[in-house]
VOBA-902091 format. One record per residue (C-alpha): residue number from 1; x negated, y negated, z negated; residue in three letters. Coordinates in steps of 0.02 Angstrom, whole numbers, plus 50000, padded with zeros to 5 digits. Layout:
# VOBA-902091
<atom><pos>NUM</pos><c1>X</c1><c2>Y</c2><c3>Z</c3><code>ALA</code></atom>
...
# end
This chain:
# VOBA-902091
<atom><pos>1</pos><c1>47375</c1><c2>50314</c2><c3>47929</c3><code>MET</code></atom>
<atom><pos>2</pos><c1>47365</c1><c2>50218</c2><c3>48093</c3><code>ALA</code></atom>
<atom><pos>3</pos><c1>47518</c1><c2>50177</c2><c3>48196</c3><code>LEU</code></atom>
<atom><pos>4</pos><c1>47512</c1><c2>50212</c2><c3>48382</c3><code>ALA</code></atom>
<atom><pos>5</pos><c1>47570</c1><c2>50080</c2><c3>48501</c3><code>SER</code></atom>
<atom><pos>6</pos><c1>47662</c1><c2>50117</c2><c3>48663</c3><code>VAL</code></atom>
<atom><pos>7</pos><c1>47696</c1><c2>49992</c2><c3>48801</c3><code>THR</code></atom>
<atom><pos>8</pos><c1>47828</c1><c2>50016</c2><c3>48936</c3><code>PHE</code></atom>
<atom><pos>9</pos><c1>47829</c1><c2>49922</c2><c3>49098</c3><code>LYS</code></atom>
<atom><pos>10</pos><c1>48000</c1><c2>49924</c2><c3>49181</c3><code>LEU</code></atom>
<atom><pos>11</pos><c1>48007</c1><c2>49933</c2><c3>49369</c3><code>ASN</code></atom>
<atom><pos>12</pos><c1>48152</c1><c2>49811</c2><c3>49388</c3><code>GLU</code></atom>
<atom><pos>13</pos><c1>48178</c1><c2>49844</c2><c3>49574</c3><code>ALA</code></atom>
<atom><pos>14</pos><c1>48194</c1><c2>50032</c2><c3>49545</c3><code>ALA</code></atom>
<atom><pos>15</pos><c1>48309</c1><c2>50008</c2><c3>49396</c3><code>ALA</code></atom>
<atom><pos>16</pos><c1>48420</c1><c2>49889</c2><c3>49495</c3><code>LYS</code></atom>
<atom><pos>17</pos><c1>48433</c1><c2>50010</c2><c3>49642</c3><code>SER</code></atom>
<atom><pos>18</pos><c1>48481</c1><c2>50152</c2><c3>49524</c3><code>LEU</code></atom>
<atom><pos>19</pos><c1>48613</c1><c2>50043</c2><c3>49442</c3><code>THR</code></atom>
<atom><pos>20</pos><c1>48685</c1><c2>49988</c2><c3>49609</c3><code>ILE</code></atom>
<atom><pos>21</pos><c1>48687</c1><c2>50166</c2><c3>49675</c3><code>ALA</code></atom>
<atom><pos>22</pos><c1>48778</c1><c2>50226</c2><c3>49518</c3><code>ALA</code></atom>
<atom><pos>23</pos><c1>48902</c1><c2>50082</c2><c3>49531</c3><code>ALA</code></atom>
<atom><pos>24</pos><c1>48937</c1><c2>50119</c2><c3>49714</c3><code>GLU</code></atom>
<atom><pos>25</pos><c1>48964</c1><c2>50303</c2><c3>49676</c3><code>LYS</code></atom>
<atom><pos>26</pos><c1>49084</c1><c2>50259</c2><c3>49535</c3><code>ASP</code></atom>
<atom><pos>27</pos><c1>49173</c1><c2>50135</c2><c3>49649</c3><code>LEU</code></atom>
<atom><pos>28</pos><c1>49199</c1><c2>50270</c2><c3>49781</c3><code>ARG</code></atom>
<atom><pos>29</pos><c1>49271</c1><c2>50391</c2><c3>49653</c3><code>VAL</code></atom>
<atom><pos>30</pos><c1>49390</c1><c2>50260</c2><c3>49582</c3><code>ARG</code></atom>
<atom><pos>31</pos><c1>49442</c1><c2>50196</c2><c3>49755</c3><code>ALA</code></atom>
<atom><pos>32</pos><c1>49486</c1><c2>50371</c2><c3>49811</c3><code>ASN</code></atom>
<atom><pos>33</pos><c1>49590</c1><c2>50396</c2><c3>49653</c3><code>ARG</code></atom>
<atom><pos>34</pos><c1>49685</c1><c2>50236</c2><c3>49692</c3><code>VAL</code></atom>
<atom><pos>35</pos><c1>49707</c1><c2>50287</c2><c3>49874</c3><code>LEU</code></atom>
<atom><pos>36</pos><c1>49778</c1><c2>50457</c2><c3>49825</c3><code>ASN</code></atom>
<atom><pos>37</pos><c1>49896</c1><c2>50377</c2><c3>49698</c3><code>ALA</code></atom>
<atom><pos>38</pos><c1>49954</c1><c2>50250</c2><c3>49828</c3><code>ALA</code></atom>
<atom><pos>39</pos><c1>49990</c1><c2>50390</c2><c3>49952</c3><code>ARG</code></atom>
<atom><pos>40</pos><c1>50092</c1><c2>50483</c2><c3>49821</c3><code>ARG</code></atom>
<atom><pos>41</pos><c1>50189</c1><c2>50325</c2><c3>49778</c3><code>GLY</code></atom>
<atom><pos>42</pos><c1>50219</c1><c2>50260</c2><c3>49954</c3><code>ALA</code></atom>
<atom><pos>43</pos><c1>50399</c1><c2>50276</c2><c3>50014</c3><code>PRO</code></atom>
<atom><pos>44</pos><c1>50420</c1><c2>50399</c2><c3>50157</c3><code>VAL</code></atom>
<atom><pos>45</pos><c1>50541</c1><c2>50388</c2><c3>50302</c3><code>ASP</code></atom>
<atom><pos>46</pos><c1>50440</c1><c2>50452</c2><c3>50448</c3><code>GLU</code></atom>
<atom><pos>47</pos><c1>50272</c1><c2>50459</c2><c3>50355</c3><code>GLY</code></atom>
<atom><pos>48</pos><c1>50183</c1><c2>50324</c2><c3>50457</c3><code>ARG</code></atom>
<atom><pos>49</pos><c1>50153</c1><c2>50209</c2><c3>50308</c3><code>LEU</code></atom>
<atom><pos>50</pos><c1>50084</c1><c2>50347</c2><c3>50198</c3><code>ARG</code></atom>
<atom><pos>51</pos><c1>49968</c1><c2>50412</c2><c3>50333</c3><code>SER</code></atom>
<atom><pos>52</pos><c1>49907</c1><c2>50236</c2><c3>50376</c3><code>SER</code></atom>
<atom><pos>53</pos><c1>49839</c1><c2>50203</c2><c3>50201</c3><code>LEU</code></atom>
<atom><pos>54</pos><c1>49649</c1><c2>50198</c2><c3>50199</c3><code>HIS</code></atom>
<atom><pos>55</pos><c1>49502</c1><c2>50136</c2><c3>50098</c3><code>VAL</code></atom>
<atom><pos>56</pos><c1>49367</c1><c2>50022</c2><c3>50166</c3><code>GLU</code></atom>
<atom><pos>57</pos><c1>49202</c1><c2>49992</c2><c3>50076</c3><code>PHE</code></atom>
<atom><pos>58</pos><c1>49123</c1><c2>49822</c2><c3>50104</c3><code>ILE</code></atom>
<atom><pos>59</pos><c1>48997</c1><c2>49708</c2><c3>50019</c3><code>THR</code></atom>
<atom><pos>60</pos><c1>49047</c1><c2>49533</c2><c3>49965</c3><code>VAL</code></atom>
<atom><pos>61</pos><c1>48904</c1><c2>49421</c2><c3>49907</c3><code>ASP</code></atom>
<atom><pos>62</pos><c1>48798</c1><c2>49574</c2><c3>49873</c3><code>GLY</code></atom>
<atom><pos>63</pos><c1>48933</c1><c2>49659</c2><c3>49769</c3><code>VAL</code></atom>
<atom><pos>64</pos><c1>49011</c1><c2>49822</c2><c3>49830</c3><code>PRO</code></atom>
<atom><pos>65</pos><c1>49200</c1><c2>49810</c2><c3>49850</c3><code>VAL</code></atom>
<atom><pos>66</pos><c1>49334</c1><c2>49936</c2><c3>49898</c3><code>ALA</code></atom>
<atom><pos>67</pos><c1>49483</c1><c2>49875</c2><c3>49997</c3><code>ARG</code></atom>
<atom><pos>68</pos><c1>49635</c1><c2>49990</c2><c3>50002</c3><code>ILE</code></atom>
<atom><pos>69</pos><c1>49783</c1><c2>49956</c2><c3>50115</c3><code>GLY</code></atom>
<atom><pos>70</pos><c1>49871</c1><c2>49985</c2><c3>50279</c3><code>SER</code></atom>
<atom><pos>71</pos><c1>49856</c1><c2>49911</c2><c3>50452</c3><code>ASN</code></atom>
<atom><pos>72</pos><c1>50043</c1><c2>49925</c2><c3>50488</c3><code>LEU</code></atom>
<atom><pos>73</pos><c1>50133</c1><c2>49759</c2><c3>50508</c3><code>GLU</code></atom>
<atom><pos>74</pos><c1>50282</c1><c2>49813</c2><c3>50404</c3><code>TYR</code></atom>
<atom><pos>75</pos><c1>50180</c1><c2>49877</c2><c3>50256</c3><code>ALA</code></atom>
<atom><pos>76</pos><c1>50183</c1><c2>49708</c2><c3>50167</c3><code>ILE</code></atom>
<atom><pos>77</pos><c1>50373</c1><c2>49700</c2><c3>50181</c3><code>PHE</code></atom>
<atom><pos>78</pos><c1>50392</c1><c2>49874</c2><c3>50105</c3><code>VAL</code></atom>
<atom><pos>79</pos><c1>50273</c1><c2>49826</c2><c3>49964</c3><code>HIS</code></atom>
<atom><pos>80</pos><c1>50340</c1><c2>49651</c2><c3>49925</c3><code>GLU</code></atom>
<atom><pos>81</pos><c1>50523</c1><c2>49668</c2><c3>49977</c3><code>GLY</code></atom>
<atom><pos>82</pos><c1>50630</c1><c2>49568</c2><c3>50098</c3><code>THR</code></atom>
<atom><pos>83</pos><c1>50782</c1><c2>49455</c2><c3>50095</c3><code>GLY</code></atom>
<atom><pos>84</pos><c1>50856</c1><c2>49424</c2><c3>49923</c3><code>LEU</code></atom>
<atom><pos>85</pos><c1>50721</c1><c2>49535</c2><c3>49846</c3><code>TYR</code></atom>
<atom><pos>86</pos><c1>50574</c1><c2>49460</c2><c3>49940</c3><code>GLY</code></atom>
<atom><pos>87</pos><c1>50475</c1><c2>49300</c2><c3>49916</c3><code>PRO</code></atom>
<atom><pos>88</pos><c1>50609</c1><c2>49187</c2><c3>49996</c3><code>ARG</code></atom>
<atom><pos>89</pos><c1>50755</c1><c2>49257</c2><c3>49892</c3><code>HIS</code></atom>
<atom><pos>90</pos><c1>50882</c1><c2>49227</c2><c3>50031</c3><code>ASP</code></atom>
<atom><pos>91</pos><c1>50992</c1><c2>49333</c2><c3>50143</c3><code>TYR</code></atom>
<atom><pos>92</pos><c1>50927</c1><c2>49389</c2><c3>50312</c3><code>ILE</code></atom>
<atom><pos>93</pos><c1>51027</c1><c2>49312</c2><c3>50455</c3><code>TYR</code></atom>
<atom><pos>94</pos><c1>51015</c1><c2>49348</c2><c3>50642</c3><code>PRO</code></atom>
<atom><pos>95</pos><c1>50901</c1><c2>49229</c2><c3>50738</c3><code>ARG</code></atom>
<atom><pos>96</pos><c1>50981</c1><c2>49260</c2><c3>50908</c3><code>ASN</code></atom>
<atom><pos>97</pos><c1>51161</c1><c2>49311</c2><c3>50925</c3><code>GLY</code></atom>
<atom><pos>98</pos><c1>51299</c1><c2>49336</c2><c3>50798</c3><code>LYS</code></atom>
<atom><pos>99</pos><c1>51247</c1><c2>49503</c2><c3>50724</c3><code>PHE</code></atom>
<atom><pos>100</pos><c1>51097</c1><c2>49600</c2><c3>50663</c3><code>LEU</code></atom>
<atom><pos>101</pos><c1>51101</c1><c2>49770</c2><c3>50749</c3><code>VAL</code></atom>
<atom><pos>102</pos><c1>51008</c1><c2>49929</c2><c3>50707</c3><code>TRP</code></atom>
<atom><pos>103</pos><c1>51038</c1><c2>50115</c2><c3>50735</c3><code>PRO</code></atom>
<atom><pos>104</pos><c1>51125</c1><c2>50207</c2><c3>50593</c3><code>ALA</code></atom>
<atom><pos>105</pos><c1>51014</c1><c2>50346</c2><c3>50526</c3><code>LYS</code></atom>
<atom><pos>106</pos><c1>51035</c1><c2>50499</c2><c3>50416</c3><code>ASN</code></atom>
<atom><pos>107</pos><c1>51220</c1><c2>50517</c2><c3>50454</c3><code>ASN</code></atom>
<atom><pos>108</pos><c1>51255</c1><c2>50357</c2><c3>50358</c3><code>SER</code></atom>
<atom><pos>109</pos><c1>51423</c1><c2>50270</c2><c3>50359</c3><code>TYR</code></atom>
<atom><pos>110</pos><c1>51441</c1><c2>50126</c2><c3>50480</c3><code>VAL</code></atom>
<atom><pos>111</pos><c1>51560</c1><c2>49978</c2><c3>50483</c3><code>SER</code></atom>
<atom><pos>112</pos><c1>51690</c1><c2>50075</c2><c3>50585</c3><code>THR</code></atom>
<atom><pos>113</pos><c1>51698</c1><c2>50202</c2><c3>50442</c3><code>GLY</code></atom>
<atom><pos>114</pos><c1>51646</c1><c2>50382</c2><c3>50433</c3><code>GLY</code></atom>
<atom><pos>115</pos><c1>51487</c1><c2>50476</c2><c3>50467</c3><code>PRO</code></atom>
<atom><pos>116</pos><c1>51413</c1><c2>50484</c2><c3>50642</c3><code>ARG</code></atom>
<atom><pos>117</pos><c1>51329</c1><c2>50632</c2><c3>50721</c3><code>ARG</code></atom>
<atom><pos>118</pos><c1>51154</c1><c2>50617</c2><c3>50787</c3><code>PHE</code></atom>
<atom><pos>119</pos><c1>51031</c1><c2>50726</c2><c3>50880</c3><code>VAL</code></atom>
<atom><pos>120</pos><c1>50847</c1><c2>50741</c2><c3>50836</c3><code>GLY</code></atom>
<atom><pos>121</pos><c1>50853</c1><c2>50603</c2><c3>50706</c3><code>GLY</code></atom>
<atom><pos>122</pos><c1>50922</c1><c2>50477</c2><c3>50829</c3><code>LYS</code></atom>
<atom><pos>123</pos><c1>51099</c1><c2>50415</c2><c3>50824</c3><code>THR</code></atom>
<atom><pos>124</pos><c1>51225</c1><c2>50351</c2><c3>50948</c3><code>ALA</code></atom>
<atom><pos>125</pos><c1>51306</c1><c2>50237</c2><c3>50818</c3><code>ALA</code></atom>
<atom><pos>126</pos><c1>51242</c1><c2>50065</c2><c3>50773</c3><code>PHE</code></atom>
<atom><pos>127</pos><c1>51265</c1><c2>49956</c2><c3>50621</c3><code>VAL</code></atom>
<atom><pos>128</pos><c1>51317</c1><c2>49774</c2><c3>50647</c3><code>PHE</code></atom>
<atom><pos>129</pos><c1>51300</c1><c2>49644</c2><c3>50510</c3><code>ALA</code></atom>
<atom><pos>130</pos><c1>51313</c1><c2>49454</c2><c3>50499</c3><code>LYS</code></atom>
<atom><pos>131</pos><c1>51188</c1><c2>49455</c2><c3>50356</c3><code>ARG</code></atom>
<atom><pos>132</pos><c1>51097</c1><c2>49581</c2><c3>50249</c3><code>VAL</code></atom>
<atom><pos>133</pos><c1>51027</c1><c2>49575</c2><c3>50073</c3><code>ARG</code></atom>
<atom><pos>134</pos><c1>50860</c1><c2>49651</c2><c3>50122</c3><code>GLY</code></atom>
<atom><pos>135</pos><c1>50769</c1><c2>49781</c2><c3>50021</c3><code>MET</code></atom>
<atom><pos>136</pos><c1>50684</c1><c2>49786</c2><c3>49854</c3><code>LYS</code></atom>
<atom><pos>137</pos><c1>50496</c1><c2>49796</c2><c3>49858</c3><code>GLY</code></atom>
<atom><pos>138</pos><c1>50406</c1><c2>49957</c2><c3>49820</c3><code>ARG</code></atom>
<atom><pos>139</pos><c1>50238</c1><c2>49898</c2><c3>49749</c3><code>PRO</code></atom>
<atom><pos>140</pos><c1>50153</c1><c2>50067</c2><c3>49772</c3><code>PHE</code></atom>
<atom><pos>141</pos><c1>49980</c1><c2>49989</c2><c3>49791</c3><code>LEU</code></atom>
<atom><pos>142</pos><c1>49993</c1><c2>49885</c2><c3>49633</c3><code>THR</code></atom>
<atom><pos>143</pos><c1>50058</c1><c2>50034</c2><c3>49536</c3><code>GLU</code></atom>
<atom><pos>144</pos><c1>49915</c1><c2>50142</c2><c3>49603</c3><code>ALA</code></atom>
<atom><pos>145</pos><c1>49784</c1><c2>50029</c2><c3>49524</c3><code>LEU</code></atom>
<atom><pos>146</pos><c1>49813</c1><c2>50116</c2><c3>49357</c3><code>ALA</code></atom>
<atom><pos>147</pos><c1>49734</c1><c2>50272</c2><c3>49433</c3><code>ALA</code></atom>
<atom><pos>148</pos><c1>49565</c1><c2>50183</c2><c3>49441</c3><code>ALA</code></atom>
<atom><pos>149</pos><c1>49552</c1><c2>50190</c2><c3>49252</c3><code>ALA</code></atom>
<atom><pos>150</pos><c1>49542</c1><c2>50374</c2><c3>49251</c3><code>GLY</code></atom>
# end
């Protein structure tokens, strides 16, 4: 009984393009999963941070990469934290003047005591402080990376 012989010649360029196309498709699926998880995990006050999250597909040294983030200046401070909870681990002090001043929101108590009324989400009362602790970070992007796995 004679054995038949078969020879295959692999078209490497075609195989590489199929592999890259499949990898790019998988990258897009995973990046969109991470983007959706980041949007679900992002803290919401007015919704600007959540709506600013986007995915950008780029190529670095011939390798497809997905970059997920926000173009808002304050996004990094929400993610990493500020003051005692941020990278410097120190109170936040006023740069100019004696007090930090910001409008009180959500009917919160102010230093004079008691809730203040406000119209349309804006308030007439202000909070004055010589220093503030800052805020803890909300690493919603880092936590969203788990969604890429599936």
